[in-house]
PASEBA-1860 file (N, C-alpha, C; in nm, 3 decimals):
! residues 263
1> MARLSDDD> -0.476/1.302/1.033/-0.359/1.319/0.948/-0.401/1.381/0.816 ~ -0.336/1.491/0.777/-0.368/1.555/0.650/-0.306/1.475/0.535 ~ -0.385/1.453/0.431/-0.333/1.381/0.314/-0.249/1.474/0.227 ~ -0.169/1.412/0.142/-0.094/1.489/0.044/-0.189/1.539/-0.063 ~ -0.145/1.638/-0.139/-0.227/1.684/-0.251/-0.219/1.583/-0.365 ~ -0.316/1.587/-0.455/-0.313/1.495/-0.569/-0.193/1.522/-0.658 ~ -0.150/1.649/-0.668/-0.029/1.680/-0.744/0.092/1.613/-0.679 ~ 0.095/1.613/-0.545/0.206/1.547/-0.476/0.204/1.396/-0.502
9> YLHHIRAE> 0.085/1.337/-0.496/0.077/1.193/-0.523/0.126/1.162/-0.664 ~ 0.086/1.243/-0.761/0.129/1.218/-0.899/0.280/1.234/-0.911 ~ 0.335/1.335/-0.846/0.480/1.353/-0.846/0.549/1.229/-0.791 ~ 0.498/1.177/-0.681/0.561/1.060/-0.620/0.543/0.935/-0.706 ~ 0.428/0.919/-0.770/0.411/0.805/-0.861/0.519/0.808/-0.968 ~ 0.539/0.924/-1.028/0.640/0.937/-1.133/0.781/0.911/-1.078 ~ 0.814/0.974/-0.965/0.950/0.965/-0.912/0.981/0.823/-0.864 ~ 0.888/0.762/-0.791/0.914/0.628/-0.738/0.917/0.525/-0.852
17> SARFRAVL> 0.832/0.543/-0.951/0.830/0.451/-1.066/0.960/0.462/-1.145 ~ 1.009/0.586/-1.162/1.133/0.606/-1.235/1.250/0.541/-1.162 ~ 1.253/0.555/-1.030/1.359/0.492/-0.951/1.347/0.339/-0.960 ~ 1.226/0.288/-0.947/1.201/0.144/-0.960/1.257/0.091/-1.091 ~ 1.227/0.162/-1.200/1.270/0.116/-1.332/1.422/0.123/-1.347 ~ 1.481/0.233/-1.299/1.625/0.250/-1.311/1.700/0.141/-1.236 ~ 1.653/0.108/-1.115/1.718/0.004/-1.036/1.708/-0.131/-1.105 ~ 1.588/-0.165/-1.154/1.569/-0.297/-1.214/1.633/-0.307/-1.353
25> ADCDPGAR> 1.648/-0.195/-1.421/1.712/-0.199/-1.553/1.856/-0.248/-1.543 ~ 1.921/-0.221/-1.430/2.061/-0.261/-1.410/2.074/-0.385/-1.323 ~ 1.963/-0.452/-1.295/1.962/-0.565/-1.201/1.967/-0.698/-1.277 ~ 2.024/-0.798/-1.215/2.020/-0.933/-1.269/1.874/-0.977/-1.277 ~ 1.821/-1.012/-1.394/1.681/-1.051/-1.406/1.641/-1.167/-1.314 ~ 1.735/-1.251/-1.278/1.704/-1.365/-1.193/1.727/-1.341/-1.046 ~ 1.765/-1.219/-1.007/1.790/-1.189/-0.866/1.661/-1.205/-0.786 ~ 1.671/-1.270/-0.671/1.553/-1.290/-0.587/1.515/-1.161/-0.516
33> VPSCPEWD> 1.385/-1.144/-0.491/1.333/-1.027/-0.420/1.321/-1.065/-0.273 ~ 1.407/-1.013/-0.185/1.406/-1.058/-0.044/1.271/-1.040/0.024 ~ 1.199/-0.933/-0.010/1.071/-0.904/0.054/0.956/-0.983/-0.006 ~ 0.977/-1.044/-0.122/0.878/-1.131/-0.187/0.955/-1.252/-0.241 ~ 0.995/-1.346/-0.155/1.092/-1.449/-0.193/1.051/-1.537/-0.311 ~ 0.921/-1.542/-0.341/0.877/-1.623/-0.454/0.899/-1.553/-0.588 ~ 0.940/-1.426/-0.584/0.961/-1.347/-0.705/1.108/-1.328/-0.733 ~ 1.141/-1.314/-0.863/1.270/-1.260/-0.903/1.249/-1.120/-0.960
41> AGDLLWHL> 1.357/-1.057/-1.005/1.347/-0.919/-1.053/1.249/-0.907/-1.170 ~ 1.248/-1.007/-1.259/1.154/-1.004/-1.370/1.010/-1.009/-1.324 ~ 0.981/-1.090/-1.222/0.845/-1.099/-1.168/0.800/-0.967/-1.108 ~ 0.893/-0.902/-1.036/0.862/-0.772/-0.975/0.833/-0.667/-1.082 ~ 0.913/-0.666/-1.185/0.894/-0.572/-1.296/0.760/-0.596/-1.365 ~ 0.726/-0.720/-1.388/0.599/-0.757/-1.450/0.482/-0.716/-1.361 ~ 0.496/-0.737/-1.230/0.386/-0.706/-1.138/0.349/-0.559/-1.141 ~ 0.448/-0.470/-1.120/0.413/-0.328/-1.115/0.371/-0.279/-1.253
49> GEVQHFWG> 0.427/-0.335/-1.360/0.381/-0.299/-1.494/0.234/-0.335/-1.513 ~ 0.195/-0.454/-1.468/0.055/-0.496/-1.476/-0.035/-0.405/-1.394 ~ 0.009/-0.375/-1.272/-0.072/-0.290/-1.183/-0.096/-0.153/-1.246 ~ 0.010/-0.092/-1.297/-0.006/0.042/-1.352/-0.085/0.041/-1.482 ~ -0.066/-0.061/-1.563/-0.147/-0.073/-1.686/-0.294/-0.090/-1.651 ~ -0.323/-0.173/-1.550/-0.462/-0.197/-1.510/-0.530/-0.068/-1.464 ~ -0.464/0.005/-1.374/-0.529/0.125/-1.320/-0.535/0.237/-1.422 ~ -0.438/0.245/-1.511/-0.449/0.341/-1.620/-0.569/0.311/-1.707
57> TMLRQRPT> -0.594/0.182/-1.731/-0.710/0.141/-1.811/-0.840/0.171/-1.738 ~ -0.844/0.148/-1.605/-0.966/0.177/-1.529/-0.998/0.326/-1.536 ~ -0.896/0.411/-1.532/-0.919/0.554/-1.544/-0.965/0.591/-1.684 ~ -0.905/0.531/-1.785/-0.940/0.563/-1.923/-1.085/0.525/-1.953 ~ -1.134/0.414/-1.898/-1.268/0.368/-1.932/-1.369/0.398/-1.820 ~ -1.330/0.486/-1.725/-1.418/0.515/-1.612/-1.556/0.557/-1.658 ~ -1.663/0.517/-1.584/-1.659/0.439/-1.460/-1.676/0.288/-1.482 ~ -1.657/0.240/-1.605/-1.672/0.097/-1.631/-1.567/0.018/-1.554
65> GPDDYSHE> -1.606/-0.094/-1.498/-1.517/-0.179/-1.420/-1.435/-0.274/-1.505 ~ -1.370/-0.372/-1.440/-1.273/-0.456/-1.510/-1.329/-0.584/-1.571 ~ -1.461/-0.598/-1.580/-1.517/-0.725/-1.629/-1.463/-0.763/-1.766 ~ -1.440/-0.665/-1.851/-1.392/-0.693/-1.987/-1.243/-0.662/-2.002 ~ -1.173/-0.640/-1.891/-1.031/-0.607/-1.899/-0.952/-0.728/-1.946 ~ -0.863/-0.707/-2.040/-0.784/-0.816/-2.097/-0.637/-0.795/-2.063 ~ -0.578/-0.893/-1.994/-0.436/-0.887/-1.960/-0.352/-0.923/-2.082 ~ -0.250/-0.845/-2.107/-0.157/-0.879/-2.214/-0.073/-1.000/-2.172
73> PRPETYEG> -0.027/-1.080/-2.267/0.065/-1.189/-2.232/0.196/-1.133/-2.176 ~ 0.255/-1.204/-2.085/0.382/-1.158/-2.028/0.491/-1.167/-2.134 ~ 0.568/-1.061/-2.153/0.680/-1.066/-2.249/0.781/-1.174/-2.210 ~ 0.845/-1.229/-2.308/0.938/-1.340/-2.283/1.077/-1.293/-2.245 ~ 1.111/-1.168/-2.275/1.245/-1.118/-2.245/1.239/-1.007/-2.140 ~ 1.354/-0.983/-2.076/1.362/-0.877/-1.976/1.344/-0.741/-2.042 ~ 1.399/-0.723/-2.162/1.379/-0.598/-2.235/1.232/-0.578/-2.266 ~ 1.163/-0.686/-2.298/1.020/-0.677/-2.322/0.944/-0.637/-2.197
81> LLDYFDRG> 0.988/-0.686/-2.081/0.925/-0.648/-1.954/0.947/-0.499/-1.924 ~ 1.067/-0.450/-1.952/1.094/-0.308/-1.932/1.006/-0.223/-2.023 ~ 0.990/-0.266/-2.147/0.904/-0.193/-2.241/0.759/-0.195/-2.195 ~ 0.713/-0.310/-2.148/0.575/-0.321/-2.099/0.554/-0.230/-1.979 ~ 0.653/-0.226/-1.888/0.643/-0.138/-1.773/0.634/0.007/-1.818 ~ 0.716/0.046/-1.913/0.714/0.185/-1.963/0.576/0.221/-2.017 ~ 0.516/0.130/-2.092/0.385/0.159/-2.151/0.278/0.169/-2.044 ~ 0.284/0.081/-1.943/0.187/0.088/-1.835/0.200/0.215/-1.755
89> SELLYAEL> 0.323/0.255/-1.727/0.346/0.378/-1.651/0.296/0.500/-1.727 ~ 0.328/0.507/-1.855/0.285/0.623/-1.933/0.133/0.631/-1.943 ~ 0.068/0.516/-1.951/-0.079/0.515/-1.954/-0.134/0.569/-1.822 ~ -0.079/0.523/-1.711/-0.126/0.570/-1.580/-0.101/0.719/-1.564 ~ 0.020/0.766/-1.599/0.049/0.910/-1.587/-0.047/0.992/-1.671 ~ -0.068/0.949/-1.795/-0.152/1.025/-1.887/-0.295/1.036/-1.837 ~ -0.346/0.927/-1.779/-0.485/0.928/-1.733/-0.502/1.003/-1.601 ~ -0.401/0.999/-1.516/-0.410/1.073/-1.389/-0.389/1.222/-1.408
97> DGVDPAAE> -0.306/1.259/-1.503/-0.270/1.399/-1.522/-0.392/1.480/-1.567 ~ -0.445/1.560/-1.475/-0.558/1.646/-1.509/-0.695/1.590/-1.479 ~ -0.705/1.461/-1.439/-0.836/1.406/-1.408/-0.887/1.466/-1.277 ~ -1.015/1.492/-1.268/-1.075/1.541/-1.145/-1.068/1.431/-1.040 ~ -1.003/1.455/-0.926/-0.994/1.350/-0.824/-1.130/1.299/-0.778 ~ -1.234/1.381/-0.797/-1.369/1.338/-0.756/-1.440/1.259/-0.865 ~ -1.377/1.242/-0.981/-1.441/1.171/-1.092/-1.475/1.028/-1.052 ~ -1.595/0.984/-1.088/-1.636/0.848/-1.055/-1.553/0.748/-1.134
105> TWTWSQDH> -1.495/0.653/-1.062/-1.405/0.554/-1.121/-1.423/0.422/-1.048 ~ -1.417/0.313/-1.121/-1.423/0.183/-1.053/-1.298/0.163/-0.968 ~ -1.316/0.117/-0.844/-1.206/0.071/-0.760/-1.257/-0.047/-0.678 ~ -1.166/-0.123/-0.619/-1.208/-0.231/-0.531/-1.249/-0.180/-0.394 ~ -1.221/-0.053/-0.367/-1.255/0.009/-0.240/-1.400/0.059/-0.243 ~ -1.446/0.103/-0.125/-1.575/0.172/-0.120/-1.561/0.317/-0.167 ~ -1.439/0.363/-0.186/-1.412/0.496/-0.242/-1.401/0.481/-0.394 ~ -1.503/0.521/-0.466/-1.505/0.504/-0.611/-1.473/0.636/-0.681
113> TAGFIYRR> -1.357/0.690/-0.648/-1.313/0.814/-0.712/-1.171/0.798/-0.763 ~ -1.135/0.886/-0.858/-0.998/0.885/-0.908/-0.898/0.919/-0.799 ~ -0.940/0.995/-0.699/-0.851/1.031/-0.589/-0.798/0.909/-0.516 ~ -0.879/0.805/-0.506/-0.833/0.681/-0.443/-0.715/0.624/-0.520 ~ -0.720/0.631/-0.653/-0.613/0.575/-0.736/-0.486/0.658/-0.724 ~ -0.500/0.791/-0.720/-0.383/0.876/-0.697/-0.306/0.827/-0.574 ~ -0.378/0.816/-0.464/-0.312/0.783/-0.338/-0.260/0.639/-0.337 ~ -0.342/0.545/-0.377/-0.305/0.403/-0.373/-0.185/0.375/-0.460
121> QAHEALIH> -0.181/0.436/-0.578/-0.070/0.407/-0.670/0.059/0.476/-0.629 ~ 0.051/0.585/-0.556/0.172/0.645/-0.501/0.237/0.548/-0.403 ~ 0.156/0.484/-0.320/0.211/0.391/-0.222/0.249/0.258/-0.285 ~ 0.178/0.216/-0.387/0.217/0.096/-0.461/0.357/0.114/-0.521 ~ 0.379/0.230/-0.583/0.510/0.257/-0.644/0.618/0.269/-0.537 ~ 0.587/0.333/-0.425/0.685/0.351/-0.318/0.733/0.217/-0.263 ~ 0.640/0.130/-0.229/0.678/0.003/-0.167/0.750/-0.087/-0.267 ~ 0.707/-0.087/-0.392/0.777/-0.172/-0.489/0.911/-0.112/-0.530
129> RLDAELTA> 0.927/0.021/-0.521/1.060/0.079/-0.538/1.153/0.025/-0.431 ~ 1.102/0.016/-0.308/1.183/-0.041/-0.201/1.214/-0.187/-0.231 ~ 1.117/-0.263/-0.281/1.143/-0.402/-0.320/1.256/-0.410/-0.423 ~ 1.252/-0.321/-0.522/1.354/-0.322/-0.626/1.492/-0.293/-0.566 ~ 1.498/-0.195/-0.476/1.626/-0.162/-0.415/1.678/-0.273/-0.326 ~ 1.589/-0.338/-0.253/1.630/-0.452/-0.170/1.684/-0.564/-0.258 ~ 1.624/-0.583/-0.374/1.670/-0.685/-0.468/1.811/-0.655/-0.518 ~ 1.836/-0.528/-0.545/1.966/-0.486/-0.597/2.067/-0.455/-0.488
137> GTATPLDA> 2.023/-0.452/-0.361/2.112/-0.418/-0.251/2.147/-0.272/-0.244 ~ 2.052/-0.186/-0.285/2.079/-0.041/-0.290/1.969/0.039/-0.222 ~ 1.919/-0.007/-0.108/1.805/0.058/-0.043/1.837/0.201/-0.002 ~ 1.742/0.292/-0.027/1.753/0.432/0.011/1.632/0.469/0.096 ~ 1.640/0.579/0.173/1.529/0.616/0.261/1.401/0.648/0.183 ~ 1.287/0.627/0.249/1.158/0.664/0.194/1.130/0.811/0.227 ~ 1.064/0.881/0.136/1.024/1.020/0.162/0.935/1.023/0.286 ~ 0.969/1.108/0.382/0.901/1.106/0.512/0.753/1.141/0.501
145> ALAADGVD> 0.720/1.245/0.423/0.579/1.285/0.412/0.496/1.176/0.346 ~ 0.549/1.116/0.239/0.476/1.009/0.172/0.466/0.886/0.261 ~ 0.575/0.852/0.330/0.573/0.735/0.417/0.477/0.754/0.535 ~ 0.469/0.875/0.590/0.374/0.900/0.699/0.231/0.880/0.650 ~ 0.203/0.931/0.531/0.072/0.907/0.471/0.053/0.758/0.446 ~ 0.162/0.690/0.415/0.156/0.546/0.393/0.123/0.469/0.519 ~ 0.172/0.515/0.633/0.135/0.450/0.759/-0.015/0.457/0.778 ~ -0.073/0.576/0.756/-0.217/0.593/0.769/-0.292/0.508/0.666
153> ETLDVMFG> -0.247/0.510/0.541/-0.316/0.437/0.434/-0.310/0.286/0.457 ~ -0.196/0.238/0.504/-0.182/0.095/0.529/-0.275/0.050/0.641 ~ -0.279/0.127/0.750/-0.363/0.090/0.864/-0.511/0.109/0.833 ~ -0.545/0.219/0.765/-0.686/0.253/0.744/-0.748/0.180/0.626 ~ -0.673/0.168/0.516/-0.729/0.111/0.392/-0.692/-0.035/0.375 ~ -0.562/-0.065/0.382/-0.517/-0.199/0.349/-0.547/-0.300/0.459 ~ -0.527/-0.262/0.586/-0.564/-0.350/0.696/-0.701/-0.317/0.754 ~ -0.736/-0.190/0.760/-0.858/-0.149/0.830/-0.982/-0.138/0.745
161> GKPPWGTF> -0.969/-0.149/0.611/-1.087/-0.137/0.526/-1.184/-0.252/0.549 ~ -1.313/-0.221/0.551/-1.415/-0.322/0.581/-1.515/-0.334/0.466 ~ -1.526/-0.452/0.404/-1.626/-0.470/0.298/-1.767/-0.466/0.357 ~ -1.865/-0.427/0.278/-2.001/-0.410/0.332/-2.069/-0.540/0.372 ~ -2.017/-0.655/0.328/-2.083/-0.783/0.360/-2.043/-0.839/0.496 ~ -1.955/-0.769/0.568/-1.910/-0.819/0.697/-1.942/-0.723/0.810 ~ -1.915/-0.768/0.933/-1.941/-0.688/1.052/-1.814/-0.679/1.136 ~ -1.778/-0.556/1.173/-1.664/-0.533/1.261/-1.717/-0.503/1.400
169> TPYDRFVR> -1.676/-0.584/1.497/-1.716/-0.565/1.637/-1.597/-0.511/1.714 ~ -1.599/-0.384/1.755/-1.482/-0.324/1.821/-1.468/-0.369/1.966 ~ -1.344/-0.377/2.011/-1.313/-0.401/2.152/-1.273/-0.268/2.216 ~ -1.270/-0.268/2.347/-1.226/-0.150/2.420/-1.074/-0.154/2.435 ~ -1.006/-0.163/2.319/-0.860/-0.171/2.316/-0.809/-0.080/2.205 ~ -0.719/0.009/2.240/-0.669/0.107/2.143/-0.516/0.106/2.140 ~ -0.463/0.126/2.020/-0.320/0.142/1.999/-0.301/0.274/1.926 ~ -0.203/0.352/1.970/-0.170/0.476/1.899/-0.036/0.457/1.829
177> VDVTDTGD> -0.033/0.493/1.701/0.090/0.485/1.622/0.141/0.627/1.602 ~ 0.257/0.655/1.655/0.318/0.789/1.649/0.430/0.791/1.547 ~ 0.420/0.884/1.451/0.525/0.901/1.351/0.617/1.012/1.402 ~ 0.733/0.974/1.448/0.814/1.067/1.527/0.875/1.181/1.447 ~ 0.903/1.160/1.317/0.969/1.266/1.242/0.873/1.362/1.173 ~ 0.744/1.330/1.171/0.646/1.421/1.111/0.543/1.472/1.211 ~ 0.537/1.410/1.328/0.440/1.451/1.429/0.301/1.396/1.408 ~ 0.283/1.307/1.313/0.151/1.250/1.286/0.120/1.138/1.385
185> RVWVQLGH> -0.011/1.117/1.407/-0.056/1.009/1.494/-0.175/0.939/1.429 ~ -0.179/0.807/1.445/-0.292/0.729/1.396/-0.342/0.642/1.512 ~ -0.472/0.653/1.539/-0.533/0.571/1.644/-0.597/0.447/1.581 ~ -0.571/0.334/1.642/-0.624/0.207/1.593/-0.705/0.141/1.703 ~ -0.825/0.094/1.668/-0.906/0.019/1.762/-0.905/-0.128/1.722 ~ -0.880/-0.214/1.818/-0.880/-0.357/1.792/-1.023/-0.410/1.794 ~ -1.047/-0.516/1.720/-1.181/-0.573/1.715/-1.182/-0.706/1.643 ~ -1.302/-0.745/1.601/-1.321/-0.875/1.535/-1.409/-0.855/1.412
193> FSGTDPEG> -1.367/-0.917/1.301/-1.443/-0.907/1.177/-1.498/-1.044/1.140 ~ -1.626/-1.047/1.097/-1.685/-1.173/1.054/-1.786/-1.145/0.943 ~ -1.808/-1.245/0.860/-1.905/-1.231/0.751/-1.880/-1.333/0.643 ~ -1.970/-1.338/0.549/-1.961/-1.428/0.434/-1.952/-1.345/0.308 ~ -1.845/-1.365/0.230/-1.825/-1.283/0.112/-1.914/-1.329/-0.003 ~ -1.921/-1.250/-0.111/-2.011/-1.283/-0.223/-1.982/-1.419/-0.287 ~ -1.860/-1.473/-0.268/-1.828/-1.605/-0.324/-1.866/-1.718/-0.230 ~ -1.919/-1.683/-0.111/-1.963/-1.785/-0.016/-1.861/-1.825/0.088
201> ATHDAEDI> -1.742/-1.762/0.086/-1.639/-1.794/0.186/-1.668/-1.722/0.317 ~ -1.649/-1.791/0.426/-1.673/-1.734/0.558/-1.544/-1.676/0.615 ~ -1.554/-1.556/0.672/-1.437/-1.489/0.730/-1.465/-1.463/0.877 ~ -1.365/-1.494/0.962/-1.381/-1.482/1.106/-1.242/-1.461/1.166 ~ -1.208/-1.335/1.197/-1.070/-1.307/1.239/-1.062/-1.179/1.322 ~ -0.955/-1.172/1.401/-0.924/-1.048/1.470/-0.887/-0.943/1.367 ~ -0.923/-0.816/1.395/-0.907/-0.713/1.294/-0.886/-0.579/1.362 ~ -0.863/-0.475/1.281/-0.844/-0.340/1.333/-0.928/-0.241/1.254
209> GVVADPGV> -0.947/-0.124/1.312/-1.009/-0.012/1.243/-0.942/0.116/1.289 ~ -0.920/0.209/1.197/-0.865/0.339/1.233/-0.979/0.429/1.281 ~ -0.956/0.498/1.392/-1.060/0.581/1.453/-1.003/0.718/1.488 ~ -1.093/0.813/1.514/-1.050/0.943/1.566/-1.002/0.924/1.710 ~ -0.927/1.020/1.759/-0.877/1.014/1.897/-0.994/0.985/1.991 ~ -0.992/0.870/2.060/-1.108/0.833/2.143/-1.110/0.903/2.278 ~ -1.008/0.981/2.308/-1.007/1.054/2.435/-0.972/0.967/2.554 ~ -0.906/0.856/2.531/-0.863/0.767/2.640/-0.713/0.740/2.623
217> EPGAVVSG> -0.653/0.683/2.725/-0.513/0.644/2.715/-0.503/0.519/2.628 ~ -0.408/0.517/2.535/-0.392/0.398/2.453/-0.338/0.281/2.536 ~ -0.378/0.160/2.500/-0.323/0.043/2.568/-0.176/0.024/2.536 ~ -0.137/0.063/2.414/0.003/0.055/2.372/0.029/0.166/2.272 ~ 0.154/0.209/2.267/0.197/0.309/2.171/0.311/0.250/2.089 ~ 0.297/0.258/1.956/0.401/0.215/1.863/0.455/0.341/1.797 ~ 0.586/0.362/1.803/0.641/0.487/1.749/0.769/0.460/1.671 ~ 0.796/0.552/1.577/0.917/0.542/1.497/0.911/0.640/1.382
225> PAGPLDAW> 1.021/0.658/1.311/1.021/0.746/1.194/0.930/0.691/1.084 ~ 0.883/0.779/0.998/0.783/0.742/0.897/0.830/0.629/0.807 ~ 0.950/0.641/0.750/0.998/0.541/0.656/1.008/0.403/0.716 ~ 1.078/0.387/0.828/1.086/0.256/0.891/0.951/0.200/0.936 ~ 0.862/0.288/0.984/0.728/0.240/1.024/0.650/0.188/0.904 ~ 0.653/0.263/0.794/0.580/0.222/0.674/0.636/0.090/0.621 ~ 0.768/0.079/0.613/0.830/-0.044/0.565/0.798/-0.161/0.658 ~ 0.799/-0.138/0.787/0.769/-0.242/0.886/0.626/-0.292/0.871
233> LWRRGDDS> 0.531/-0.201/0.852/0.393/-0.243/0.834/0.374/-0.325/0.707 ~ 0.455/-0.295/0.605/0.448/-0.369/0.479/0.539/-0.492/0.479 ~ 0.595/-0.526/0.595/0.683/-0.643/0.608/0.806/-0.629/0.519 ~ 0.852/-0.506/0.503/0.973/-0.479/0.425/1.087/-0.434/0.514 ~ 1.072/-0.438/0.642/1.177/-0.394/0.732/1.159/-0.453/0.869 ~ 1.264/-0.447/0.950/1.255/-0.500/1.085/1.205/-0.391/1.181 ~ 1.206/-0.424/1.310/1.155/-0.329/1.410/1.266/-0.258/1.484 ~ 1.385/-0.248/1.421/1.499/-0.189/1.490/1.479/-0.041/1.522
241> EVTVTGDR> 1.395/0.028/1.446/1.367/0.170/1.473/1.225/0.192/1.523 ~ 1.159/0.084/1.561/1.022/0.090/1.612/1.025/0.068/1.762 ~ 0.963/0.159/1.836/0.959/0.151/1.982/0.817/0.119/2.026 ~ 0.804/0.033/2.123/0.674/-0.006/2.177/0.672/0.022/2.326 ~ 0.568/0.092/2.373/0.547/0.114/2.516/0.404/0.075/2.551 ~ 0.380/0.050/2.680/0.245/0.015/2.723/0.229/-0.135/2.743 ~ 0.105/-0.179/2.732/0.068/-0.318/2.757/0.116/-0.407/2.643 ~ 0.207/-0.499/2.673/0.263/-0.584/2.568/0.157/-0.674/2.506
249> EVYDHFRA> 0.058/-0.715/2.585/-0.048/-0.801/2.531/-0.130/-0.726/2.426 ~ -0.159/-0.597/2.452/-0.232/-0.516/2.355/-0.149/-0.500/2.228 ~ -0.019/-0.474/2.244/0.066/-0.462/2.127/0.070/-0.593/2.049 ~ 0.088/-0.706/2.117/0.094/-0.835/2.048/-0.034/-0.862/1.971 ~ -0.147/-0.822/2.029/-0.277/-0.836/1.961/-0.278/-0.753/1.833 ~ -0.234/-0.629/1.845/-0.226/-0.540/1.729/-0.132/-0.598/1.624 ~ -0.014/-0.640/1.667/0.085/-0.690/1.571/0.033/-0.813/1.498 ~ -0.041/-0.898/1.568/-0.097/-1.017/1.503/-0.196/-0.977/1.392
257> CVSHPIN> -0.264/-0.865/1.411/-0.362/-0.820/1.311/-0.296/-0.759/1.189 ~ -0.170/-0.716/1.201/-0.104/-0.649/1.087/0.024/-0.721/1.045 ~ 0.036/-0.848/1.081/0.160/-0.920/1.050/0.145/-1.013/0.929 ~ 0.027/-1.017/0.870/0.005/-1.105/0.755/0.024/-1.027/0.625 ~ 0.050/-1.097/0.515/0.065/-1.028/0.385/-0.061/-0.953/0.347 ~ -0.044/-0.840/0.279/-0.158/-0.761/0.232/-0.191/-0.804/0.090 ~ -0.309/-0.856/0.070/-0.352/-0.902/-0.063/-0.456/-0.806/-0.120
END
């Protein structure tokens, strides 16, 4: 799957963030977020403001990491939250605008470049824009090209990323995810991940990895339009536009690996 250009990612960060802000500016601050039931509109506004402020700071001080990063206190009023969000967004835009995507930058990923932040923050803004609209009851479609890239990013980075301290043992089980409105395809191999993280916690779970076309028939095929597929993977939508064919056991295995919250 071809990625979007960095200019496209920056455009989407700006557009999705602007929509997010406009929706929440007119929203009841206490309205619950259906896709994140523990949050209200103020919590959602604070979250994306914090995220964008953090990554803008990481770009500004690159390649220094977050050890000395200081979180601002949460504003006490909704207007204060809107102002904080505006400042975080402007910082992120300013630092991304013109930065070399190959510039060395701290990230939690094994990809330590500014390009990782371009892509990740476009999808962060997209999904939280959807959260804002669900909160206000005004959901609109996701951009197909960005959502198709989001399907790949969610499967490859958010679910499929592997830290160096663990081991992924692949099984001879494959699922193909077909994005019907863009023609994109993502191949997923099922497997098992185990290891002990730097804090001493042991991890042992079924997992997935994105792979090149293995040249075999997939055990199951999951298909649907880009927007509904991306929302479904992020637990922001149902499977009403998602079609499954093939071995149901293989699909259930895959679904179990991608049905938990992404932290």
